[in-house]
N, C-alpha and C positions, 0 to 999 in steps of 0.2 A: 527679336530675338529668336527661335527657329529648335527643338532637339538639334537638330544637328549642324548645330554654329556653335563653335564652343571662344568662351570672352578668352580672348590671345593682349598678353597683356604684353614690355618689359618686362617684369621680373622674369615670369612665367619662360621670356625668352632667355633669360639669363641663367635658371635654374635649369632647364633642359641644357643650355649650348656646358653647363658646369659640367651638365651627368654626362654625358657622351662626347663634348670638345672640351675640353679645359684650357686647353693651349687658348681657342677663339673666348673662353668669358668676360673676361676682361674686356676688351677692346668696345669704340664708340657705336653707342645700340640706338634707333631712329625708328620711327613703326613709320611710315610708305603709306600714304592715303593712295587711296579706293584699291581695288581690291574686293574679288566677289568668293567665287571659289577657293584661291587663296589669299593673304594675308603676305607683306614685305616686310619686315624691316631692317632698314641698311643697317648694315654688319664692322663699323671699321670703316674705311674710307675705299675699299677693294670690292669688297664681300658686301651679298643679301644673305636675309634666313626667311624661302616663303613656304611657309608652312600652311596643309593641308585645315580651310573653316569651313567654304557652304558645302564642298566638292563632293559625293553622295561615296562616293573611292575614289583611294590613290591614282587609280589607273595617270592621271596624267599626271603625277607626278615622275609614277613610274617611268614613263616612258620619256619625258625627259632627261632623265639619270643614265637611260637603256642608251638614244640614238645623241643628244645634243654634242657627247662628245665627237661624236660620227661626223654630223653637218660641220656643226664650226666650224674646223680648219679652212674648209671648201668653202665657208660663207667671203660675201665682202662685206659685209654690215660687222660690227660687234651684236652675239650675240647671249647671253645669259649661259654659263655654262655649271656642269655641275663639281663642286670641290668635299664638299663632304654629306653624307647623308645620317639626314636623324630616323628610329626607328621610332613606330607604339611605342610609347611608354604608359607604370599607372600616372606620371607626371597630366600627358599628354597618350592618349591615346589615336595619335595618328599621324602617319606622318609628314615629315618637311628637313629643307632640301638648305644647307648652304649652296648658293650662288656665288655665279660673278655677277659686280655687277654694272651693266652697264649705263656709263651715261649717259644725260640729256633727258626731256622739257615731253612728255608725251602727248601727241598731236595734243590729243581731247582737249589740254590742257596752253596751247600751242600754236603754232602757225608753218604753215610753207610760204619764203617769199623768192626763192630761187627755182621757179619752178621746171624752168627744164632739167638742169639739175638732179633737181627730185625726182621727174620721171626718168629719166637714165639712171638713175642712183635706183629706185625698186624694179629694174627692167631689171638693173642686171645683178641682183638678188635675188631675184624669182629663177631667171638662167642660171644659177649659178642653183638655187634649192633643187628646182625641175628637172634634176636626169632621176633617169629605172631608179625607182626601192627596187632594194633585196625580198624575195622570202619572204622572213620576219619581221617585215615593219608591218607596224598597223593597218588598221581598218576601219571605217568609222561608216555606220550608218547614214551616218546626219550630215557624215561632210564627206566630198570628193565624188560624190556619185552624178548625175547624173541634176538636172535640175526639181524632172517630173520624182522624183527619185521623195523632195522637199515640196510637193503640193499641200502636206496639207498644213504645214509649216508658214508658206504662202499666205494661204487663207485666211490663217489665224492675226496673221502681224496685219494681212489687205485690210482682214472686217474691223481689225483696231484702234489703225493705225495711219490708215489709209486716206491724206486730202482729197475732202470730194469736187476742185474744183480739176484736179488733174488721175482720180482713179480706173477712168477709161481709153486713161494715157501710159498708165502704169499694167493694166492687166496688161494692154498690148504688147508690151515689152516684154512681161516673165510669158504672154502663152509662146510667143517669137523664142521665146528660150527654149522651152516643154518641147514645139516642137526642129529644134537643131539637134543636126546631126549625129551620136555621140561623142567621145570621146576612142579613138579607136587607135593610139596606142599603147603602150606599155604602161601599169601604174608608178604615178610617180612622185618623192614627196613635196609636200601642200604644202603648205604651217593650218592652213586652212581659219583661221581667226584673221584676217588685218584687219582692225579694226582702230578708227584714232586714240585707243587709251593703249595697243600693243603695238608702235612701232616709238622712239622715239625722234626729235626733234632737235636740231646743233646752227645757229648759224643760217637759219632759216632755211633748211634743209636733211631729210631723210640722216639720221645718226645710228641706225637699229634697231631693231625688230626683238621681243621679246614675248612672254609667253606662248612658249611651243605646243603646250597641252592635246588641243588640239588637233597635233600634225597627224598625219593620214597619209599612206599609199592612195592614190588618186588622179582623179581629172584637175587640173592649170587651172580652169577660168575658175576657178571658186580661190583662189589668189589670182589672178585676170582682174578679180572686178576690185581687187583696189583701184585702179588705176578711174574708178571716179570716188569708191570710199572714200582716201587718202587724198585724189591729189585734183590741185587746184583747177576750176574752171578752164578747162580748153588744153590741161595736158595730158590727156587721156589718149588724143593721136602723137601724140614726137613718145611717150610709152612706150603702144604698139609697134611701130617706128623700130623702139633700140629694144624692147625684148625680140622683135623680128621669124619669131612661131608659132607666131599666133592665128588661125588662118578666119574665115568669116565666119565657120561653123565654133568656133572656140568661142570667139567677140561676141556671140550670138548668146552663148550659154553666158558666159559672163557679165553682159551689160545683164538679164537677168537676174540673179545671183548681185547683184548689186542691187539691187530694184528692195526684194529681199531684204542684202544687209542694210542699208539704208532704211526700211521697212521695220527693221527689228529696232536701230538706233531711235528711232522715232517715240513704237513705243514703252522706251526706255527711257525717256525723254521724262517722259509724261508720269511714267508709273515716280519716276521722279520730285514731279511737278505734285503730283499724288501721296508725298511721303511714304510708298507704298517700301516695300524691301528690297534691295539692292538698284532702286532709283537712278539715275541720275541726271538729274533733270537739263544739266548742261550738251546730253544730246541731242536735245529736243533737237533746236535750230543744225547741230549735226548733223543730223539725220538727214532733215526738209533740204538740207543745201546739198548734200553727196542725194539725191533726190531729181531734185531739177539736175546737178550735171546729167546722173541718167537717163533721163527724160530727153536730151539734144544731145543726145549720142553720143558720134568719136568725133 
């Protein structure tokens, strides 16, 4: 427990609903496992309550409130959309939002068995998302930029988690991404945080995408890294063929960013093994599997 973390209980969530949205307050309420920056509670069959927990600012939730209603209608997979806003109060001095519930199992607890279908589905989703963002779209220093802007983060993850047996190969992939030409098109909408806990699966394929708190305008390579981070071995080539808009330079950047994300998953797994706050023990094997896919290339 830290100073920035609030204790969120079913009674608290129920009280907040009674105060601000009493017509929803008597729906069934069930805690959803997982979550770090925000905590989720299932509300009835079709809704969820998303409460700011470890996020130091409300910006991720406010971004979702502002932009998901704009993006959701054009996306071919279900995504959560806000239906009610919860404002800070004496009872809970942080933001919270009632959103639509997206059914499915998080990929970090599920699996993809229909490889080609999942590759085509992810490609279709990202083609629809990666359109030119408006001038008012949010930007981020740590998302959506060229890999070279993340050199410090890569070094941190590399030193903490890179396996000795493949460290030189991981370094080579990253160096190649840093050397790749920058994105020359207009900034496009980027999810920014596509990892196994933020996509849902059903019947062996992708069925939804959640947690748009890091969405921003930038380089689509940030999301193209999901070809290795999310899809089974051998599916990256099918994905890029279906996506059809990634040149060699974008693939080089995406592969390096996939290495960075894989190391992050491995570090979170290691933290979980050590019992550290926010650690996820099951992310370690997922991160190593993703790193192995990265090193095999497209």
